[in-house]
C-alpha positions as CSV (number, residue, x, y, z in Angstrom):
1,X,30.5,-19.3,-67.5
2,X,27.6,-19.6,-65.1
3,X,25.2,-16.8,-64.2
4,X,23.3,-16.3,-61.0
5,X,19.6,-17.1,-61.0
6,X,17.6,-13.9,-61.5
7,X,15.4,-12.9,-58.5
8,X,11.8,-14.3,-59.0
9,X,10.2,-10.9,-59.1
10,X,12.5,-9.8,-62.0
11,X,12.8,-12.9,-64.1
12,X,9.7,-12.6,-66.3
13,X,10.0,-11.2,-69.7
14,X,6.7,-10.2,-71.3
15,X,7.6,-7.9,-74.2
16,X,10.2,-7.6,-76.9
17,X,11.5,-4.5,-75.3
18,X,12.1,-6.3,-72.1
19,X,13.8,-9.2,-74.0
20,X,16.2,-6.8,-75.7
21,X,17.0,-5.1,-72.5
22,X,17.8,-8.3,-70.7
23,X,19.7,-10.0,-73.5
24,X,21.9,-6.9,-73.9
25,X,23.4,-7.8,-70.5
26,X,24.6,-11.1,-72.1
27,X,22.4,-13.8,-70.6
28,X,18.9,-15.2,-70.5
29,X,19.8,-17.9,-68.0
30,X,16.9,-18.6,-65.6
31,X,14.5,-16.1,-67.2
32,X,10.9,-16.9,-68.2
33,X,9.8,-15.5,-71.5
34,X,6.0,-15.2,-72.0
35,X,4.4,-15.0,-75.4
36,X,7.1,-12.9,-77.1
37,X,7.5,-13.2,-80.8
38,X,11.2,-14.1,-81.2
39,X,11.2,-15.0,-84.9
40,X,13.3,-11.8,-85.6
41,X,15.8,-12.6,-82.7
42,X,17.4,-15.8,-84.1
43,X,21.0,-14.5,-84.1
44,X,20.5,-13.3,-80.5
45,X,19.2,-16.6,-79.4
46,X,22.0,-18.5,-81.1
47,X,24.6,-16.5,-79.2
48,X,22.9,-15.9,-75.8
49,X,23.2,-18.1,-72.7
50,X,19.7,-19.6,-72.3
51,X,20.5,-22.3,-69.6
52,X,17.5,-22.9,-67.4
53,X,15.4,-20.4,-69.3
54,X,11.8,-21.2,-70.1
55,X,10.1,-20.0,-73.3
56,X,6.3,-20.0,-73.0
57,X,4.4,-19.7,-76.3
58,X,7.3,-17.8,-78.0
59,X,7.4,-18.2,-81.8
60,X,11.0,-18.7,-82.9
61,X,12.9,-20.2,-85.9
62,X,13.7,-23.9,-85.8
63,X,17.4,-23.4,-85.5
64,X,16.9,-21.1,-82.5
65,X,14.5,-23.5,-80.8
66,X,17.0,-26.4,-81.3
67,X,19.8,-24.3,-79.8
68,X,18.0,-23.1,-76.7
69,X,16.8,-26.7,-76.0
70,X,20.4,-27.9,-76.3
71,X,21.4,-25.2,-73.7
72,X,19.0,-26.7,-71.3
73,X,16.0,-24.4,-71.8
74,X,12.4,-25.5,-71.8
75,X,10.4,-24.6,-74.8
76,X,6.6,-24.6,-74.8
77,X,5.7,-23.8,-78.4
78,X,2.6,-21.8,-79.4
79,X,-0.5,-23.8,-79.7
80,X,-2.0,-23.5,-83.2
81,X,-5.7,-22.6,-84.0
82,X,-6.6,-21.3,-80.5
83,X,-8.7,-18.1,-80.2
84,X,-6.7,-17.1,-77.2
85,X,-3.1,-17.2,-76.0
86,X,-2.7,-19.5,-72.9
87,X,0.7,-18.1,-72.1
88,X,-0.1,-14.4,-72.3
89,X,1.9,-12.1,-70.0
90,X,-0.6,-9.2,-69.8
91,X,-4.2,-8.7,-68.9
92,X,-6.8,-8.2,-71.6
93,X,-8.2,-4.9,-72.8
94,X,-11.7,-4.3,-74.0
95,X,-10.4,-3.4,-77.4
96,X,-8.7,-6.8,-77.6
97,X,-11.8,-8.8,-76.4
98,X,-14.2,-6.9,-78.7
99,X,-11.9,-7.0,-81.7
100,X,-14.2,-7.8,-84.7
101,X,-17.3,-6.1,-83.2
102,X,-18.1,-4.3,-86.5
103,X,-19.0,-7.7,-87.8
104,X,-21.3,-8.4,-84.8
105,X,-20.5,-9.7,-81.4
106,X,-20.3,-13.4,-82.6
107,X,-17.2,-12.4,-84.6
108,X,-15.3,-11.0,-81.6
109,X,-12.3,-12.6,-79.8
110,X,-14.4,-12.8,-76.7
111,X,-17.2,-14.8,-78.4
112,X,-14.8,-17.1,-80.2
113,X,-13.0,-17.9,-76.9
114,X,-16.4,-18.7,-75.4
115,X,-17.3,-21.0,-78.3
116,X,-14.0,-22.8,-78.0
117,X,-14.7,-23.2,-74.2
118,X,-18.1,-24.7,-74.8
119,X,-16.8,-27.2,-77.4
120,X,-13.9,-28.4,-75.4
121,X,-15.7,-28.5,-72.1
122,X,-18.3,-30.8,-73.6
123,X,-15.8,-33.3,-74.9
124,X,-13.7,-33.5,-71.7
125,X,-10.4,-33.1,-73.6
126,X,-7.6,-33.1,-71.0
127,X,-5.3,-31.1,-73.3
128,X,-8.0,-28.3,-73.5
129,X,-8.5,-28.3,-69.7
130,X,-4.7,-28.0,-69.3
131,X,-4.7,-25.0,-71.6
132,X,-7.5,-23.4,-69.7
133,X,-5.6,-23.8,-66.5
134,X,-2.4,-22.4,-67.9
135,X,-4.3,-19.4,-69.3
136,X,-6.0,-18.7,-66.0
137,X,-2.7,-19.0,-64.0
138,X,-1.0,-16.6,-66.4
139,X,-3.8,-14.1,-65.8
140,X,-3.5,-14.4,-62.1
141,X,0.2,-13.7,-62.3
142,X,-0.5,-10.6,-64.4
143,X,-3.2,-9.4,-62.0
144,X,-0.8,-9.7,-59.0
145,X,1.7,-7.6,-60.9
146,X,-0.8,-4.9,-61.7
147,X,-2.3,-4.6,-58.2
148,X,0.9,-5.0,-56.2
149,X,0.8,-1.4,-54.9
150,X,-2.9,-0.7,-55.2
151,X,-5.6,-0.2,-52.6
152,X,-8.3,-2.3,-54.2
153,X,-12.1,-1.9,-53.4
154,X,-14.4,-4.5,-54.9
155,X,-17.9,-3.5,-56.1
156,X,-20.2,-6.4,-56.4
157,X,-23.8,-6.4,-57.7
158,X,-26.2,-8.0,-60.1
159,X,-25.8,-8.2,-63.9
160,X,-29.5,-7.4,-64.4
161,X,-29.1,-3.8,-63.3
162,X,-30.1,-1.9,-66.4
163,X,-28.6,1.2,-67.9
164,X,-31.0,4.2,-67.6
165,X,-32.0,3.3,-64.0
166,X,-31.3,5.2,-60.9
167,X,-29.6,2.1,-59.4
168,X,-27.2,2.0,-62.3
169,X,-26.4,5.7,-62.0
170,X,-25.8,5.3,-58.3
171,X,-23.3,2.5,-58.9
172,X,-21.5,4.7,-61.5
173,X,-21.3,7.6,-59.0
174,X,-19.9,5.1,-56.4
175,X,-17.2,3.9,-58.8
176,X,-16.3,7.5,-59.5
177,X,-16.1,8.5,-55.9
178,X,-13.9,5.5,-55.0
179,X,-11.5,6.3,-57.8
180,X,-11.3,9.9,-56.9
181,X,-10.6,8.9,-53.3
182,X,-7.5,7.0,-54.5
183,X,-8.9,3.4,-54.6
184,X,-8.6,1.0,-57.5
185,X,-12.1,-0.3,-58.3
186,X,-12.4,-4.0,-59.1
187,X,-15.6,-5.7,-60.3
188,X,-16.8,-8.9,-61.8
189,X,-16.2,-7.2,-65.1
190,X,-19.7,-7.9,-66.6
191,X,-22.8,-5.9,-67.3
192,X,-25.2,-4.3,-64.8
193,X,-23.8,-3.0,-61.5
194,X,-20.3,-4.2,-62.6
195,X,-20.3,-2.1,-65.7
196,X,-21.7,0.9,-63.8
197,X,-18.9,0.8,-61.3
198,X,-16.2,0.5,-64.0
199,X,-17.9,3.3,-65.9
200,X,-17.8,5.5,-62.8
201,X,-14.1,4.8,-62.4
202,X,-13.5,5.6,-66.1
203,X,-15.3,8.9,-65.6
204,X,-13.3,10.0,-62.6
205,X,-10.9,12.4,-64.4
206,X,-13.7,14.1,-66.3
207,X,-16.2,16.6,-65.2
208,X,-19.3,15.5,-63.3
209,X,-21.4,16.5,-66.3
210,X,-19.6,14.0,-68.4
211,X,-20.9,11.1,-66.4
212,X,-24.5,12.4,-66.6
213,X,-24.2,12.7,-70.4
214,X,-22.6,9.3,-70.7
215,X,-25.5,7.7,-68.7
216,X,-28.0,9.2,-71.1
217,X,-26.1,7.9,-74.1
218,X,-25.8,4.4,-72.7
219,X,-29.5,4.3,-71.9
220,X,-30.2,3.9,-75.6
221,X,-29.1,0.3,-75.2
222,X,-30.2,-0.5,-71.7
223,X,-29.2,-4.2,-71.6
224,X,-26.9,-6.6,-73.3
225,X,-30.0,-8.6,-74.3
226,X,-31.2,-9.0,-77.0
227,X,-28.1,-7.5,-78.7
228,X,-24.6,-7.6,-77.2
229,X,-23.4,-5.8,-80.3
230,X,-25.6,-2.7,-79.7
231,X,-24.8,-2.7,-76.0
232,X,-21.1,-2.8,-76.5
233,X,-21.1,-0.3,-79.4
234,X,-22.8,2.2,-77.1
235,X,-20.0,1.8,-74.6
236,X,-17.3,2.3,-77.2
237,X,-19.2,5.4,-78.3
238,X,-18.9,6.8,-74.8
239,X,-15.2,6.0,-74.8
240,X,-14.6,7.6,-78.1
241,X,-16.4,10.8,-77.1
242,X,-14.6,11.0,-73.7
243,X,-11.2,9.3,-74.1
244,X,-8.5,8.9,-71.5
245,X,-10.6,7.7,-68.6
246,X,-9.2,6.3,-65.4
247,X,-8.3,2.7,-65.1
248,X,-10.1,0.0,-63.1
249,X,-10.2,-3.8,-63.1
250,X,-12.8,-6.2,-64.4
251,X,-12.6,-9.9,-63.6
252,X,-15.3,-11.7,-65.7
253,X,-15.5,-15.3,-66.8
254,X,-16.3,-17.3,-69.8
255,X,-18.2,-19.7,-67.6
256,X,-21.2,-17.4,-67.8
257,X,-21.2,-17.1,-71.6
258,X,-24.4,-15.0,-71.6
259,X,-22.5,-12.2,-69.8
260,X,-20.1,-10.3,-72.0
261,X,-17.3,-8.2,-70.4
262,X,-17.9,-4.5,-70.2
263,X,-15.8,-2.0,-72.1
264,X,-15.0,0.4,-69.2
265,X,-12.6,-1.7,-67.2
266,X,-9.1,-0.7,-68.3
267,X,-7.6,-4.0,-67.3
268,X,-9.6,-7.3,-67.8
269,X,-8.7,-10.7,-66.3
270,X,-11.2,-13.0,-68.0
271,X,-11.1,-16.5,-66.6
272,X,-12.3,-19.9,-67.8
273,X,-12.7,-21.2,-64.2
274,X,-15.4,-19.3,-62.4
275,X,-14.3,-20.6,-58.9
276,X,-10.7,-19.3,-59.5
277,X,-12.2,-16.0,-60.7
278,X,-14.5,-15.5,-57.7
279,X,-11.9,-16.3,-55.1
280,X,-9.2,-14.3,-56.9
281,X,-11.4,-11.2,-57.2
282,X,-12.4,-11.2,-53.5
283,X,-8.9,-12.1,-52.3
284,X,-7.4,-9.0,-54.0
285,X,-9.9,-6.5,-52.6
286,X,-7.6,-5.6,-49.7
287,X,-9.3,-2.3,-49.0
288,X,-12.8,-3.8,-48.8
289,X,-15.8,-4.9,-50.8
290,X,-19.0,-3.1,-51.5
291,X,-22.1,-5.2,-52.1
292,X,-24.9,-3.5,-54.1
293,X,-28.3,-5.1,-54.3
294,X,-28.2,-8.4,-56.2
295,X,-29.5,-11.9,-56.2
296,X,-28.0,-15.4,-55.8
297,X,-24.6,-14.5,-57.2
298,X,-24.1,-11.5,-54.9
299,X,-25.3,-13.4,-51.9
300,X,-22.7,-16.1,-52.7
301,X,-20.0,-13.4,-52.9
302,X,-21.0,-11.9,-49.6
303,X,-20.4,-15.2,-47.8
304,X,-17.4,-16.1,-49.9
305,X,-15.9,-12.9,-48.6
306,X,-17.2,-13.4,-45.1
307,X,-15.6,-16.8,-44.6
308,X,-11.9,-15.8,-44.6
309,X,-12.9,-12.8,-42.6
310,X,-14.5,-15.1,-40.0
311,X,-11.6,-17.5,-39.8
312,X,-8.8,-14.9,-40.4
313,X,-7.4,-17.1,-43.1
314,X,-6.2,-14.0,-45.1
315,X,-5.0,-12.1,-42.1
316,X,-6.9,-9.1,-40.7
317,X,-10.6,-8.9,-41.8
318,X,-11.2,-6.5,-44.7
319,X,-14.2,-4.1,-44.7
320,X,-17.6,-5.3,-46.0
321,X,-20.2,-2.7,-46.8
322,X,-23.8,-3.8,-47.8
323,X,-25.8,-1.1,-49.6
324,X,-29.6,-0.8,-49.4
325,X,-31.0,-1.6,-46.0
326,X,-34.4,-2.7,-47.3
327,X,-32.9,-5.2,-49.8
328,X,-30.4,-6.8,-47.4
329,X,-32.8,-7.0,-44.4
330,X,-36.1,-7.6,-46.1
331,X,-36.0,-8.8,-49.7
332,X,-32.9,-11.0,-49.1
333,X,-32.2,-10.8,-45.3
334,X,-28.5,-11.4,-45.6
335,X,-27.4,-8.7,-43.1
336,X,-28.9,-10.4,-40.0
337,X,-26.9,-13.6,-40.7
338,X,-23.7,-11.7,-41.5
339,X,-24.0,-9.7,-38.3
340,X,-24.6,-12.9,-36.3
341,X,-21.6,-14.5,-37.8
342,X,-19.4,-11.5,-37.0
343,X,-20.5,-11.1,-33.4
344,X,-17.6,-11.3,-31.0
345,X,-15.0,-11.7,-33.7
346,X,-12.5,-9.4,-35.2
347,X,-14.7,-8.9,-38.3
348,X,-17.5,-7.4,-36.2
349,X,-15.9,-3.9,-36.5
350,X,-15.3,-4.4,-40.2
351,X,-18.9,-4.8,-41.5
352,X,-21.5,-2.1,-42.2
353,X,-25.0,-1.7,-43.7
354,X,-25.7,1.6,-45.3
355,X,-28.8,3.1,-47.1
356,X,-27.3,4.4,-50.3
357,X,-24.1,4.5,-52.3
358,X,-23.4,8.1,-51.1
359,X,-22.7,6.6,-47.7
360,X,-20.1,4.1,-48.9
361,X,-16.8,6.1,-49.0
362,X,-17.2,7.3,-45.5
363,X,-18.2,3.8,-44.3
364,X,-15.1,2.3,-45.9
365,X,-12.9,4.9,-44.2
366,X,-14.6,4.2,-40.9
367,X,-14.0,0.5,-41.2
368,X,-10.4,1.0,-41.9
369,X,-10.1,0.8,-45.7
370,X,-7.9,3.8,-45.8
371,X,-5.3,2.3,-43.5
């Protein structure tokens, strides 16, 4: 008996619960099963139709693996001795990446993945590079699923912005205001301005006083240098004291190994390939991007975002708001060039320069982010 091919948007199975629900209907034909432990589902696999199914990193008993291959399924077995799962169907959580933190940051899943990346990148192993690509593609798929119905505003800014500074507090208030306005905050997922915006989003359901208290607590470990362990533990202390914060997105990279992810993003897509990470972050900010004061990395992000807006390669231009007039016209005079590029084009009405973070929500609405 043949079964119709499942529709693309419904054919991915990413949990044992989903697997059981689908197989109860009698067929796995054409489905893609991502990183689900099937060692306790041998009898089901021996009886189910698995024609044209694909099993990505799913542990299963040898008899089950042989049978589904005979059915015409493709089986990509788990890769042993990896500090990450290349076939994962979900985004990371901070708890997952910082697992082992009690033994120091070097013992965490995040640090172990970075160490593996450094070793394999140095020796040019094509198998390792393939695994990195599969991992990053799986994360992109999970990110698309998460953000399918969200209005995403990106907040970009430097990693050097220290806890305990007014700039950090301002970025946190911005993340809170955007989240309370119904936007999903997305950042580069690292420390500094990125952490502050994710913190603000986390604080959105709590009282205003909660954020002020959290800022004081975090100021005890102002930077991830010299101790990532102390820096991360302060963040987890905030989360323990004020649980059930709002979700936001962090998109960091192992390319910059000196930048750990922050613990306030509820959903983390950590990439090996920085170029994929940068482009993917900006492309998903459909409601606009806010650029806080930063240095070379933030300048690059401004023009990475400006280019598709200039050419219209992603459709209608999305809003761009630069914060701190003195910084973007004097210290790093990016605004005059951006304004010149935009002149006479559709993006001209979608860019703004404001003096402070308090001006950002209204600027975004004026530029069309609420549409």
